Steps between C-alpha positions, in 0.01 A plus 500: 500500500729323743426714807767333714779566252390858436465580869834331569677706234353833611519438874863390465585829332305709752642310798854548368436875467333506844182642351177436686214349300184298546279288279163658430213440258338163436796299629481678838121465514539126431764472773245642744253232394296622201614304194516711187607436146774735391746529219740752654697572814450828684742646753526816705857632521683796648495781244875555528559165325303576185787583263719207605206259497392599150857467370518154661171390344594627156838322525300181562287546190200686639352779292380805693145568384425792732696702749399784729628615838260268682459204268668287234385209290728247327451201271742230397472344152531153660165418663679309779636838619167678439402846613597685815357821638653722766351764728768736632452660840684794649664540838204560732275239341780246474587532869142428604439226243826307537501520881184287497602245234435135583703210365297226336633166376382491145611415152736200494593559861604860433428735783273776374478831681136611504351832610253471783141465373416862581784622277394268216155654533654849483675408174170367363321824595763705319478271196121547488536875528746505210304251288130471592459205261685290763237563767308172479802273556678737738192538719469120519866478604461775759189330641701180540792683664273699732344178630826328589545443875659791682478748211441862598192605299536858628843519341357374170221758526763774542651409161160531333443833677847628404424443132148646505333160470303483825192380312694195375589401858137547606405267213755249625362516853144459379586189296731329752 
């Protein structure tokens, strides 16, 4: 996958539509300093853009593999364009998340908007709740994020508490 081209295509469309978005997943974790191998690009986007975004992707050859109100997954038959996944957030969540986005110089000089580490951790907590098989990798990512300078561990704990996973945060604290 050519991450720079894919991000450039999608960010150009979202910027033109004035839709807020941020890079998440392994690319964001790597931007914060933990290199990860990945074969897809993950973004969080305002939910109001879902229909237009999916039409745009399909017009550019992507096949929609899954779609729900909060998530969509797309794959292009050309491996250079690869797979992209989107998490869609509603009004209240988007206001909080996008207000704290940081710009990071990344792929081929493209500026990448990244959620603050605490919000990346929140997305990881939700992913673990929805798919417990992800726990090993997601907990390792959350541990990394929680130990970055200036990160609010209490905020991260609140996301675990909110999703009934207090024991997972206690495990994180014990092993950090």
